[in-house]
A tleap script that builds the chain and sets N, CA, C and O, in Angstrom:
source leaprc.protein.ff14SB
mol = sequence {
  NMET LEU LYS TRP TYR GLU ALA HIE CYS PHE
  ASN LYS SER ILE VAL GLU VAL ILE LEU VAL
  CYS ARG GLU ALA VAL LEU HIE TYR ALA LYS
  ARG LYS TYR ASP THR GLU PRO ASP TYR PRO
  TRP ALA LYS PHE SER ASN TYR ALA VAL LEU
  ARG HIE LYS LYS ASN GLY LYS TRP PHE GLY
  LEU LEU MET ASP VAL ASP LYS GLU LYS LEU
  ASN ILE GLU GLY GLU GLY ALA VAL ASP VAL
  LEU ASN VAL LYS CYS ASP PRO GLU LEU ALA
  SER ILE LEU ARG LYS GLU ASN GLY ILE LEU
  PRO ALA TYR HIE MET ASN LYS GLU HIE TRP
  ILE SER ILE LEU LEU ASP GLY SER VAL SER
  GLU GLY GLU ILE PHE GLN LEU LEU ASP THR
  SER TYR HIE LEU THR CLYS
}
set mol.1.N position { 161.413 118.077 23.542 }
set mol.1.CA position { 162.493 117.511 24.070 }
set mol.1.C position { 163.674 118.876 23.979 }
set mol.1.O position { 164.229 119.284 24.999 }
set mol.2.N position { 163.932 119.467 22.631 }
set mol.2.CA position { 164.919 120.165 22.936 }
set mol.2.C position { 164.441 121.350 23.385 }
set mol.2.O position { 165.360 122.169 23.408 }
set mol.3.N position { 163.573 121.736 23.694 }
set mol.3.CA position { 163.033 122.627 24.197 }
set mol.3.C position { 163.643 122.844 25.765 }
set mol.3.O position { 163.752 123.769 26.571 }
set mol.4.N position { 163.906 121.684 25.698 }
set mol.4.CA position { 164.240 120.901 27.921 }
set mol.4.C position { 165.554 121.496 27.687 }
set mol.4.O position { 165.702 122.501 28.384 }
set mol.5.N position { 166.915 121.128 26.687 }
set mol.5.CA position { 167.951 120.464 26.689 }
set mol.5.C position { 168.193 122.373 26.721 }
set mol.5.O position { 168.986 122.800 27.560 }
set mol.6.N position { 167.487 123.373 25.799 }
set mol.6.CA position { 167.880 124.403 25.621 }
set mol.6.C position { 167.606 125.032 26.684 }
set mol.6.O position { 168.487 125.885 26.793 }
set mol.7.N position { 166.590 125.145 27.902 }
set mol.7.CA position { 166.135 125.807 29.114 }
set mol.7.C position { 167.066 124.888 29.704 }
set mol.7.O position { 167.157 125.528 30.752 }
set mol.8.N position { 167.906 123.820 29.909 }
set mol.8.CA position { 169.066 123.125 30.700 }
set mol.8.C position { 170.041 123.647 30.320 }
set mol.8.O position { 170.517 124.623 30.901 }
set mol.9.N position { 170.483 123.196 29.415 }
set mol.9.CA position { 172.075 122.619 28.761 }
set mol.9.C position { 173.200 123.999 28.028 }
set mol.9.O position { 174.401 124.176 27.824 }
set mol.10.N position { 171.948 124.707 27.843 }
set mol.10.CA position { 173.129 126.492 27.413 }
set mol.10.C position { 173.306 127.705 27.817 }
set mol.10.O position { 172.373 128.298 28.358 }
set mol.11.N position { 174.548 128.312 27.631 }
set mol.11.CA position { 174.772 129.056 28.635 }
set mol.11.C position { 174.884 128.825 30.284 }
set mol.11.O position { 174.478 129.526 31.211 }
set mol.12.N position { 175.454 127.812 30.274 }
set mol.12.CA position { 175.966 127.389 31.556 }
set mol.12.C position { 177.586 127.063 31.937 }
set mol.12.O position { 178.368 126.637 31.088 }
set mol.13.N position { 177.871 127.260 32.985 }
set mol.13.CA position { 179.334 127.061 33.298 }
set mol.13.C position { 180.037 125.463 33.262 }
set mol.13.O position { 179.245 124.529 33.376 }
set mol.14.N position { 181.116 125.232 33.146 }
set mol.14.CA position { 181.463 124.084 32.789 }
set mol.14.C position { 180.947 123.177 33.479 }
set mol.14.O position { 180.530 122.157 32.929 }
set mol.15.N position { 180.850 123.392 35.109 }
set mol.15.CA position { 180.394 122.586 36.141 }
set mol.15.C position { 178.979 122.283 36.221 }
set mol.15.O position { 178.558 121.126 36.198 }
set mol.16.N position { 178.434 123.037 36.291 }
set mol.16.CA position { 176.392 123.381 35.444 }
set mol.16.C position { 176.498 122.590 34.003 }
set mol.16.O position { 175.522 121.842 34.050 }
set mol.17.N position { 176.960 122.428 33.130 }
set mol.17.CA position { 177.299 121.344 32.341 }
set mol.17.C position { 177.370 119.862 32.547 }
set mol.17.O position { 176.621 119.080 31.960 }
set mol.18.N position { 178.414 119.457 33.509 }
set mol.18.CA position { 178.630 118.371 33.756 }
set mol.18.C position { 177.118 117.846 34.696 }
set mol.18.O position { 176.586 116.737 34.653 }
set mol.19.N position { 176.709 119.018 35.483 }
set mol.19.CA position { 175.719 118.469 36.267 }
set mol.19.C position { 174.016 118.092 35.252 }
set mol.19.O position { 173.194 117.217 35.525 }
set mol.20.N position { 173.965 119.079 34.122 }
set mol.20.CA position { 172.946 118.606 33.314 }
set mol.20.C position { 172.721 117.157 32.894 }
set mol.20.O position { 171.784 116.375 33.058 }
set mol.21.N position { 173.911 117.075 32.293 }
set mol.21.CA position { 173.790 115.316 32.265 }
set mol.21.C position { 173.347 114.690 32.620 }
set mol.21.O position { 172.558 113.919 32.073 }
set mol.22.N position { 173.822 114.775 34.248 }
set mol.22.CA position { 173.165 114.139 35.598 }
set mol.22.C position { 171.245 114.168 35.229 }
set mol.22.O position { 170.344 113.356 35.016 }
set mol.23.N position { 171.438 115.693 35.340 }
set mol.23.CA position { 169.870 116.227 35.270 }
set mol.23.C position { 169.307 115.949 34.026 }
set mol.23.O position { 168.109 116.233 34.020 }
set mol.24.N position { 169.894 115.307 32.518 }
set mol.24.CA position { 169.997 114.383 31.564 }
set mol.24.C position { 168.912 113.226 31.602 }
set mol.24.O position { 167.726 113.125 31.290 }
set mol.25.N position { 170.113 112.215 32.258 }
set mol.25.CA position { 169.825 111.131 33.125 }
set mol.25.C position { 168.680 111.024 33.250 }
set mol.25.O position { 168.105 110.264 32.471 }
set mol.26.N position { 167.619 111.995 34.640 }
set mol.26.CA position { 167.417 111.685 35.450 }
set mol.26.C position { 165.953 112.355 34.621 }
set mol.26.O position { 164.839 111.871 34.823 }
set mol.27.N position { 166.103 113.096 34.028 }
set mol.27.CA position { 165.175 113.359 32.954 }
set mol.27.C position { 164.177 112.269 32.404 }
set mol.27.O position { 163.032 111.838 32.540 }
set mol.28.N position { 165.859 112.028 31.386 }
set mol.28.CA position { 165.048 110.367 30.463 }
set mol.28.C position { 164.338 109.746 31.633 }
set mol.28.O position { 163.131 109.543 31.760 }
set mol.29.N position { 165.041 109.559 32.228 }
set mol.29.CA position { 164.472 108.201 33.467 }
set mol.29.C position { 162.641 108.185 33.490 }
set mol.29.O position { 161.773 107.359 33.206 }
set mol.30.N position { 162.682 109.883 34.103 }
set mol.30.CA position { 161.896 110.223 34.390 }
set mol.30.C position { 160.235 109.948 33.167 }
set mol.30.O position { 159.162 109.350 33.250 }
set mol.31.N position { 161.140 111.034 31.889 }
set mol.31.CA position { 159.921 110.477 30.499 }
set mol.31.C position { 159.744 109.506 30.687 }
set mol.31.O position { 158.633 109.065 30.984 }
set mol.32.N position { 160.995 108.695 30.559 }
set mol.32.CA position { 160.734 106.954 29.529 }
set mol.32.C position { 159.999 105.594 30.360 }
set mol.32.O position { 159.585 104.476 30.056 }
set mol.33.N position { 160.147 106.631 31.866 }
set mol.33.CA position { 159.738 104.503 33.114 }
set mol.33.C position { 159.030 105.679 33.945 }
set mol.33.O position { 158.251 105.104 34.705 }
set mol.34.N position { 158.960 106.847 34.114 }
set mol.34.CA position { 157.749 107.372 34.717 }
set mol.34.C position { 158.745 106.765 36.246 }
set mol.34.O position { 158.324 105.868 36.976 }
set mol.35.N position { 160.139 107.521 36.473 }
set mol.35.CA position { 161.105 107.196 37.416 }
set mol.35.C position { 161.494 108.110 38.195 }
set mol.35.O position { 162.490 108.735 37.831 }
set mol.36.N position { 160.920 108.443 39.356 }
set mol.36.CA position { 161.992 109.194 40.193 }
set mol.36.C position { 163.091 108.660 40.846 }
set mol.36.O position { 163.312 107.465 41.045 }
set mol.37.N position { 164.028 109.978 41.294 }
set mol.37.CA position { 165.204 108.944 41.673 }
set mol.37.C position { 165.125 108.735 43.275 }
set mol.37.O position { 164.218 109.373 43.810 }
set mol.38.N position { 165.572 108.296 43.748 }
set mol.38.CA position { 165.778 107.132 45.393 }
set mol.38.C position { 166.987 107.715 45.799 }
set mol.38.O position { 167.957 107.512 45.068 }
set mol.39.N position { 167.187 108.611 47.124 }
set mol.39.CA position { 167.870 109.410 47.773 }
set mol.39.C position { 168.269 108.747 49.043 }
set mol.39.O position { 167.932 109.403 50.028 }
set mol.40.N position { 168.998 107.441 49.352 }
set mol.40.CA position { 168.488 106.348 50.264 }
set mol.40.C position { 169.580 106.791 50.984 }
set mol.40.O position { 169.160 107.052 52.111 }
set mol.41.N position { 171.047 107.063 50.900 }
set mol.41.CA position { 171.783 107.859 51.896 }
set mol.41.C position { 172.504 108.843 52.085 }
set mol.41.O position { 173.307 109.396 51.333 }
set mol.42.N position { 172.072 109.147 53.558 }
set mol.42.CA position { 172.114 110.597 54.506 }
set mol.42.C position { 173.785 110.763 54.306 }
set mol.42.O position { 174.121 111.947 54.320 }
set mol.43.N position { 174.777 109.909 54.142 }
set mol.43.CA position { 176.458 110.727 53.855 }
set mol.43.C position { 176.122 110.460 52.938 }
set mol.43.O position { 174.944 110.772 53.117 }
set mol.44.N position { 176.161 109.934 51.532 }
set mol.44.CA position { 176.076 110.207 49.948 }
set mol.44.C position { 174.533 110.993 49.931 }
set mol.44.O position { 173.701 110.309 49.335 }
set mol.45.N position { 174.176 111.854 50.287 }
set mol.45.CA position { 173.072 112.395 49.699 }
set mol.45.C position { 172.915 112.849 48.552 }
set mol.45.O position { 171.848 113.344 48.188 }
set mol.46.N position { 174.136 112.733 47.678 }
set mol.46.CA position { 173.776 113.413 45.716 }
set mol.46.C position { 173.873 111.995 44.836 }
set mol.46.O position { 173.824 111.962 43.606 }
set mol.47.N position { 173.989 111.060 45.534 }
set mol.47.CA position { 173.516 109.433 44.310 }
set mol.47.C position { 172.357 108.780 44.847 }
set mol.47.O position { 171.823 108.433 45.900 }
set mol.48.N position { 172.241 108.787 43.669 }
set mol.48.CA position { 170.705 108.562 43.610 }
set mol.48.C position { 170.122 107.413 42.557 }
set mol.48.O position { 170.345 107.531 41.352 }
set mol.49.N position { 169.515 106.524 42.980 }
set mol.49.CA position { 169.268 105.381 42.622 }
set mol.49.C position { 167.589 105.544 41.368 }
set mol.49.O position { 166.690 106.381 41.448 }
set mol.50.N position { 167.714 104.637 40.564 }
set mol.50.CA position { 166.566 104.800 39.894 }
set mol.50.C position { 166.278 103.336 39.997 }
set mol.50.O position { 167.155 102.510 39.742 }
set mol.51.N position { 164.992 102.972 40.388 }
set mol.51.CA position { 164.384 102.095 40.676 }
set mol.51.C position { 162.983 101.536 39.915 }
set mol.51.O position { 161.937 102.164 39.748 }
set mol.52.N position { 163.211 100.535 39.620 }
set mol.52.CA position { 161.365 99.727 38.743 }
set mol.52.C position { 160.451 100.352 39.834 }
set mol.52.O position { 160.825 100.695 40.956 }
set mol.53.N position { 159.427 100.428 39.423 }
set mol.53.CA position { 158.878 100.699 40.451 }
set mol.53.C position { 157.671 99.940 40.947 }
set mol.53.O position { 156.892 100.392 41.786 }
set mol.54.N position { 157.554 98.582 40.291 }
set mol.54.CA position { 156.129 97.468 40.493 }
set mol.54.C position { 157.647 96.754 41.562 }
set mol.54.O position { 157.069 96.456 42.608 }
set mol.55.N position { 158.916 96.444 41.729 }
set mol.55.CA position { 159.682 95.776 42.131 }
set mol.55.C position { 160.708 96.166 42.844 }
set mol.55.O position { 161.406 95.515 43.622 }
set mol.56.N position { 160.774 97.621 42.433 }
set mol.56.CA position { 161.896 98.225 43.066 }
set mol.56.C position { 163.635 97.788 43.352 }
set mol.56.O position { 164.340 98.004 44.339 }
set mol.57.N position { 163.927 97.144 42.138 }
set mol.57.CA position { 165.254 96.630 41.978 }
set mol.57.C position { 166.035 98.185 41.364 }
set mol.57.O position { 165.363 99.146 40.990 }
set mol.58.N position { 166.960 98.167 41.365 }
set mol.58.CA position { 167.805 98.815 40.998 }
set mol.58.C position { 167.923 98.707 39.179 }
set mol.58.O position { 167.934 97.561 38.728 }
set mol.59.N position { 167.973 99.397 38.587 }
set mol.59.CA position { 168.642 99.443 37.303 }
set mol.59.C position { 169.284 100.693 37.078 }
set mol.59.O position { 169.792 100.756 35.958 }
set mol.60.N position { 169.446 101.878 37.903 }
set mol.60.CA position { 170.584 102.892 37.571 }
set mol.60.C position { 170.982 103.418 38.968 }
set mol.60.O position { 170.144 103.535 39.862 }
set mol.61.N position { 172.432 103.766 39.148 }
set mol.61.CA position { 173.168 104.717 39.960 }
set mol.61.C position { 174.131 105.353 40.111 }
set mol.61.O position { 175.326 105.064 40.168 }
set mol.62.N position { 173.324 106.684 40.211 }
set mol.62.CA position { 174.231 108.215 39.754 }
set mol.62.C position { 174.871 108.409 41.011 }
set mol.62.O position { 174.168 108.388 42.022 }
set mol.63.N position { 176.227 108.614 41.110 }
set mol.63.CA position { 177.295 109.057 42.117 }
set mol.63.C position { 178.158 110.017 41.358 }
set mol.63.O position { 178.158 110.191 40.140 }
set mol.64.N position { 179.036 110.728 42.437 }
set mol.64.CA position { 179.732 111.514 42.022 }
set mol.64.C position { 180.747 111.272 42.789 }
set mol.64.O position { 180.587 111.485 43.991 }
set mol.65.N position { 182.569 110.568 42.130 }
set mol.65.CA position { 183.078 109.249 42.623 }
set mol.65.C position { 184.059 110.523 42.542 }
set mol.65.O position { 183.917 111.488 41.791 }
set mol.66.N position { 185.253 110.282 43.632 }
set mol.66.CA position { 186.952 110.859 43.315 }
set mol.66.C position { 187.641 110.616 42.160 }
set mol.66.O position { 187.761 109.391 42.177 }
set mol.67.N position { 188.280 111.106 40.955 }
set mol.67.CA position { 188.600 110.520 40.339 }
set mol.67.C position { 189.471 109.478 40.794 }
set mol.67.O position { 189.646 108.439 40.157 }
set mol.68.N position { 190.178 109.819 42.203 }
set mol.68.CA position { 191.340 109.297 42.357 }
set mol.68.C position { 191.111 107.327 42.226 }
set mol.68.O position { 191.672 106.408 41.630 }
set mol.69.N position { 189.657 107.532 43.420 }
set mol.69.CA position { 189.308 106.056 43.396 }
set mol.69.C position { 189.201 105.339 41.952 }
set mol.69.O position { 189.752 104.238 41.958 }
set mol.70.N position { 188.555 105.743 40.578 }
set mol.70.CA position { 188.149 105.074 40.187 }
set mol.70.C position { 189.213 105.519 39.029 }
set mol.70.O position { 188.747 106.167 38.092 }
set mol.71.N position { 190.659 105.207 39.027 }
set mol.71.CA position { 192.069 105.237 38.665 }
set mol.71.C position { 191.858 106.220 37.448 }
set mol.71.O position { 192.156 105.594 36.431 }
set mol.72.N position { 191.436 107.597 37.117 }
set mol.72.CA position { 191.345 108.710 36.279 }
set mol.72.C position { 192.359 109.772 36.987 }
set mol.72.O position { 192.588 110.149 38.136 }
set mol.73.N position { 192.991 110.134 35.257 }
set mol.73.CA position { 194.077 110.951 36.078 }
set mol.73.C position { 193.234 112.670 36.715 }
set mol.73.O position { 192.322 112.736 35.891 }
set mol.74.N position { 193.142 113.362 37.209 }
set mol.74.CA position { 192.842 114.447 37.320 }
set mol.74.C position { 192.816 114.749 38.915 }
set mol.74.O position { 193.332 114.007 39.751 }
set mol.75.N position { 192.095 116.025 39.215 }
set mol.75.CA position { 191.950 115.808 40.893 }
set mol.75.C position { 190.175 116.484 40.892 }
set mol.75.O position { 189.717 117.287 40.079 }
set mol.76.N position { 189.451 115.844 42.073 }
set mol.76.CA position { 188.237 115.783 42.570 }
set mol.76.C position { 187.389 114.836 42.076 }
set mol.76.O position { 187.757 113.670 41.934 }
set mol.77.N position { 186.155 115.263 41.766 }
set mol.77.CA position { 185.044 114.275 41.034 }
set mol.77.C position { 184.802 114.110 39.864 }
set mol.77.O position { 184.967 114.948 38.977 }
set mol.78.N position { 184.505 113.325 39.778 }
set mol.78.CA position { 183.281 113.052 38.101 }
set mol.78.C position { 181.630 112.282 38.643 }
set mol.78.O position { 181.358 111.584 39.620 }
set mol.79.N position { 181.230 112.527 38.102 }
set mol.79.CA position { 179.457 111.613 37.806 }
set mol.79.C position { 179.609 110.504 37.333 }
set mol.79.O position { 180.375 110.420 36.373 }
set mol.80.N position { 179.079 109.526 37.730 }
set mol.80.CA position { 179.215 108.497 36.972 }
set mol.80.C position { 177.617 107.744 37.463 }
set mol.80.O position { 177.059 107.859 38.554 }
set mol.81.N position { 177.071 106.829 36.027 }
set mol.81.CA position { 176.315 106.243 35.892 }
set mol.81.C position { 176.527 104.734 35.657 }
set mol.81.O position { 177.098 104.330 34.644 }
set mol.82.N position { 175.896 103.629 36.938 }
set mol.82.CA position { 176.298 102.536 37.113 }
set mol.82.C position { 174.959 101.714 36.285 }
set mol.82.O position { 173.852 102.005 36.740 }
set mol.83.N position { 174.980 100.720 35.115 }
set mol.83.CA position { 173.741 99.854 34.939 }
set mol.83.C position { 174.349 98.768 34.668 }
set mol.83.O position { 175.472 98.786 34.164 }
set mol.84.N position { 173.725 97.682 34.949 }
set mol.84.CA position { 173.985 95.906 34.221 }
set mol.84.C position { 173.478 96.758 33.034 }
set mol.84.O position { 172.805 97.712 32.646 }
set mol.85.N position { 174.880 94.965 32.528 }
set mol.85.CA position { 174.714 94.978 31.489 }
set mol.85.C position { 175.138 93.473 31.164 }
set mol.85.O position { 175.593 92.864 32.132 }
set mol.86.N position { 175.077 92.903 30.178 }
set mol.86.CA position { 175.596 91.356 29.614 }
set mol.86.C position { 176.816 91.353 29.924 }
set mol.86.O position { 177.459 92.369 29.661 }
set mol.87.N position { 177.457 90.270 30.542 }
set mol.87.CA position { 178.560 90.790 30.393 }
set mol.87.C position { 179.822 90.285 29.703 }
set mol.87.O position { 180.992 90.393 30.070 }
set mol.88.N position { 179.239 89.631 28.469 }
set mol.88.CA position { 180.198 90.025 27.280 }
set mol.88.C position { 180.312 90.988 26.842 }
set mol.88.O position { 181.342 91.162 26.191 }
set mol.89.N position { 179.278 92.190 26.963 }
set mol.89.CA position { 179.136 92.868 26.182 }
set mol.89.C position { 180.336 94.212 27.315 }
set mol.89.O position { 181.298 94.924 27.026 }
set mol.90.N position { 179.691 93.995 28.365 }
set mol.90.CA position { 180.395 94.592 29.472 }
set mol.90.C position { 181.700 94.736 29.346 }
set mol.90.O position { 182.253 95.764 29.736 }
set mol.91.N position { 182.416 93.655 28.745 }
set mol.91.CA position { 183.810 93.274 28.684 }
set mol.91.C position { 184.009 93.827 27.304 }
set mol.91.O position { 184.885 94.457 27.897 }
set mol.92.N position { 184.036 93.994 26.774 }
set mol.92.CA position { 183.695 94.749 24.833 }
set mol.92.C position { 183.376 96.328 25.743 }
set mol.92.O position { 184.295 97.118 25.531 }
set mol.93.N position { 182.729 96.667 26.296 }
set mol.93.CA position { 182.275 97.942 26.570 }
set mol.93.C position { 183.560 98.843 27.676 }
set mol.93.O position { 183.781 100.053 27.723 }
set mol.94.N position { 184.013 98.072 28.213 }
set mol.94.CA position { 184.939 98.510 28.840 }
set mol.94.C position { 186.188 98.693 28.614 }
set mol.94.O position { 186.882 98.998 29.584 }
set mol.95.N position { 186.637 98.599 27.672 }
set mol.95.CA position { 188.206 98.813 26.321 }
set mol.95.C position { 187.290 100.156 25.537 }
set mol.95.O position { 187.741 100.527 24.453 }
set mol.96.N position { 186.256 100.741 25.979 }
set mol.96.CA position { 185.706 102.171 25.571 }
set mol.96.C position { 186.511 103.086 26.472 }
set mol.96.O position { 187.290 102.695 27.342 }
set mol.97.N position { 186.193 104.559 26.119 }
set mol.97.CA position { 186.833 105.348 26.570 }
set mol.97.C position { 185.303 105.616 27.270 }
set mol.97.O position { 184.182 105.408 26.806 }
set mol.98.N position { 185.779 106.226 28.726 }
set mol.98.CA position { 184.242 106.659 29.665 }
set mol.98.C position { 184.135 105.190 29.916 }
set mol.98.O position { 185.140 104.959 30.589 }
set mol.99.N position { 183.822 104.646 29.840 }
set mol.99.CA position { 183.306 103.079 30.467 }
set mol.99.C position { 183.999 101.898 31.343 }
set mol.99.O position { 184.609 100.919 30.914 }
set mol.100.N position { 183.765 102.225 32.546 }
set mol.100.CA position { 184.477 101.308 33.222 }
set mol.100.C position { 184.243 100.694 33.977 }
set mol.100.O position { 183.164 101.091 34.414 }
set mol.101.N position { 184.727 99.463 34.774 }
set mol.101.CA position { 184.173 98.310 35.639 }
set mol.101.C position { 183.724 99.245 36.819 }
set mol.101.O position { 184.281 100.200 37.360 }
set mol.102.N position { 182.373 98.553 37.046 }
set mol.102.CA position { 181.872 99.411 37.896 }
set mol.102.C position { 182.445 99.535 39.546 }
set mol.102.O position { 183.307 98.892 40.145 }
set mol.103.N position { 181.239 101.052 40.117 }
set mol.103.CA position { 182.290 101.226 41.219 }
set mol.103.C position { 181.558 100.033 42.410 }
set mol.103.O position { 180.583 99.373 42.052 }
set mol.104.N position { 182.007 99.905 43.478 }
set mol.104.CA position { 180.832 99.451 43.686 }
set mol.104.C position { 179.978 98.532 43.682 }
set mol.104.O position { 179.044 98.324 44.457 }
set mol.105.N position { 180.451 97.770 42.438 }
set mol.105.CA position { 178.985 97.110 42.144 }
set mol.105.C position { 179.915 95.868 41.612 }
set mol.105.O position { 181.145 95.839 41.642 }
set mol.106.N position { 179.230 95.072 41.227 }
set mol.106.CA position { 179.297 93.398 40.701 }
set mol.106.C position { 179.948 94.170 39.360 }
set mol.106.O position { 179.493 95.145 38.763 }
set mol.107.N position { 181.195 93.383 39.084 }
set mol.107.CA position { 182.419 94.174 38.334 }
set mol.107.C position { 181.572 93.404 36.832 }
set mol.107.O position { 181.557 93.964 35.736 }
set mol.108.N position { 181.069 92.351 37.048 }
set mol.108.CA position { 180.983 91.149 35.999 }
set mol.108.C position { 179.862 91.552 35.338 }
set mol.108.O position { 179.741 91.735 34.127 }
set mol.109.N position { 179.063 91.677 36.184 }
set mol.109.CA position { 177.505 92.636 35.407 }
set mol.109.C position { 177.073 93.777 35.454 }
set mol.109.O position { 176.013 93.985 34.865 }
set mol.110.N position { 177.589 94.650 36.006 }
set mol.110.CA position { 177.684 96.198 36.064 }
set mol.110.C position { 179.059 96.684 35.579 }
set mol.110.O position { 180.158 96.188 35.830 }
set mol.111.N position { 178.721 97.914 34.724 }
set mol.111.CA position { 179.428 98.885 34.332 }
set mol.111.C position { 179.331 100.605 35.053 }
set mol.111.O position { 178.252 101.183 35.182 }
set mol.112.N position { 180.479 101.130 35.400 }
set mol.112.CA position { 180.675 102.574 35.726 }
set mol.112.C position { 180.242 103.496 34.126 }
set mol.112.O position { 180.726 102.902 33.162 }
set mol.113.N position { 179.574 104.579 33.788 }
set mol.113.CA position { 179.954 105.335 32.768 }
set mol.113.C position { 180.047 106.576 33.090 }
set mol.113.O position { 179.241 107.139 33.832 }
set mol.114.N position { 181.334 107.281 32.407 }
set mol.114.CA position { 181.989 108.777 32.919 }
set mol.114.C position { 180.627 109.591 32.207 }
set mol.114.O position { 180.302 109.704 31.025 }
set mol.115.N position { 180.115 110.001 33.227 }
set mol.115.CA position { 178.890 111.089 32.601 }
set mol.115.C position { 179.739 112.760 32.572 }
set mol.115.O position { 179.329 113.727 33.214 }
set mol.116.N position { 181.232 112.770 31.486 }
set mol.116.CA position { 182.000 113.475 31.554 }
set mol.116.C position { 182.127 114.404 29.860 }
set mol.116.O position { 182.833 115.364 29.552 }
set mol.117.N position { 181.061 113.566 28.998 }
set mol.117.CA position { 181.500 114.090 27.868 }
set mol.117.C position { 181.877 113.137 26.930 }
set mol.117.O position { 181.740 113.231 25.711 }
set mol.118.N position { 182.569 111.810 27.833 }
set mol.118.CA position { 183.207 110.876 26.883 }
set mol.118.C position { 182.387 109.905 26.605 }
set mol.118.O position { 183.131 108.925 26.636 }
set mol.119.N position { 181.191 109.482 26.318 }
set mol.119.CA position { 179.877 108.693 25.732 }
set mol.119.C position { 178.915 109.454 25.901 }
set mol.119.O position { 178.218 109.942 26.791 }
set mol.120.N position { 179.099 109.428 24.416 }
set mol.120.CA position { 177.259 110.094 23.771 }
set mol.120.C position { 176.398 110.104 24.793 }
set mol.120.O position { 176.743 109.354 25.706 }
set mol.121.N position { 175.541 110.604 24.941 }
set mol.121.CA position { 173.817 110.526 25.782 }
set mol.121.C position { 173.164 109.762 25.215 }
set mol.121.O position { 172.395 109.117 25.927 }
set mol.122.N position { 173.150 109.426 23.483 }
set mol.122.CA position { 171.948 108.168 22.893 }
set mol.122.C position { 172.946 106.676 23.538 }
set mol.122.O position { 172.289 105.641 23.646 }
set mol.123.N position { 174.196 106.618 23.867 }
set mol.123.CA position { 174.839 105.772 24.198 }
set mol.123.C position { 174.466 105.226 25.743 }
set mol.123.O position { 174.407 104.150 26.338 }
set mol.124.N position { 174.244 106.703 26.022 }
set mol.124.CA position { 174.100 106.231 27.742 }
set mol.124.C position { 172.725 105.774 27.841 }
set mol.124.O position { 172.363 104.960 28.691 }
set mol.125.N position { 172.059 106.226 27.088 }
set mol.125.CA position { 170.512 106.383 27.473 }
set mol.125.C position { 170.064 104.465 26.903 }
set mol.125.O position { 169.277 103.699 27.458 }
set mol.126.N position { 170.847 104.237 25.757 }
set mol.126.CA position { 170.382 102.957 25.612 }
set mol.126.C position { 171.391 102.321 26.341 }
set mol.126.O position { 171.448 101.176 25.894 }
set mol.127.N position { 172.189 102.459 27.199 }
set mol.127.CA position { 172.650 101.504 28.123 }
set mol.127.C position { 172.098 101.100 29.122 }
set mol.127.O position { 172.155 99.980 29.629 }
set mol.128.N position { 171.111 102.697 29.689 }
set mol.128.CA position { 170.401 102.921 30.607 }
set mol.128.C position { 168.867 102.136 29.973 }
set mol.128.O position { 167.985 101.966 30.815 }
set mol.129.N position { 168.627 101.754 28.760 }
set mol.129.CA position { 167.468 100.497 28.701 }
set mol.129.C position { 167.702 99.964 28.721 }
set mol.129.O position { 167.177 99.493 29.730 }
set mol.130.N position { 168.685 98.829 28.107 }
set mol.130.CA position { 169.497 97.754 28.753 }
set mol.130.C position { 169.294 97.033 30.114 }
set mol.130.O position { 168.781 95.980 30.495 }
set mol.131.N position { 169.966 98.142 30.693 }
set mol.131.CA position { 170.161 98.045 32.379 }
set mol.131.C position { 168.453 97.641 32.881 }
set mol.131.O position { 168.075 96.644 33.496 }
set mol.132.N position { 167.760 98.632 32.446 }
set mol.132.CA position { 166.365 98.624 32.850 }
set mol.132.C position { 165.306 97.268 32.481 }
set mol.132.O position { 164.540 96.721 33.275 }
set mol.133.N position { 165.520 96.926 31.048 }
set mol.133.CA position { 164.986 95.027 30.596 }
set mol.133.C position { 165.611 93.958 31.017 }
set mol.133.O position { 165.297 92.776 30.877 }
set mol.134.N position { 167.073 94.724 31.865 }
set mol.134.CA position { 167.719 93.149 32.182 }
set mol.134.C position { 167.856 93.301 33.746 }
set mol.134.O position { 168.872 92.818 34.247 }
set mol.135.N position { 166.748 94.054 34.744 }
set mol.135.CA position { 166.810 94.192 35.644 }
set mol.135.C position { 165.149 93.787 36.039 }
set mol.135.O position { 164.767 93.755 37.209 }
set mol.136.N position { 164.416 93.545 35.083 }
set mol.136.CA position { 162.596 93.562 35.175 }
set mol.136.C position { 162.777 92.500 36.098 }
set mol.136.O position { 161.800 91.966 36.624 }
savepdb mol mol.pdb
quit
């Protein structure tokens, strides 16, 4: 795994580093769940859905969303990962930096995680694992 990060994360511009976090999520889902991303929308060709192989249910959605739509200061877009979460845990997590009510999803059961470095990769992967198990 360290070799993968070395090849994909070092000596990159800031824009490439942000994209690497997205790539790291996709790599993790592939390695852990043998899941390939699905790109179902022509209009939003960069939006990637992570689905269970057996039942097709979503357990993750990667998007690039304008900061303005998320009520975040600054210009441009930010990568986010939507994951399903226990409602009680979600209400606690939404108080943390980098975790928001889900963008375009049920806000009680889903959260959006900013992929801007504000949430650790370990926590992102843990939340993705939780979502995978909640959506079986």
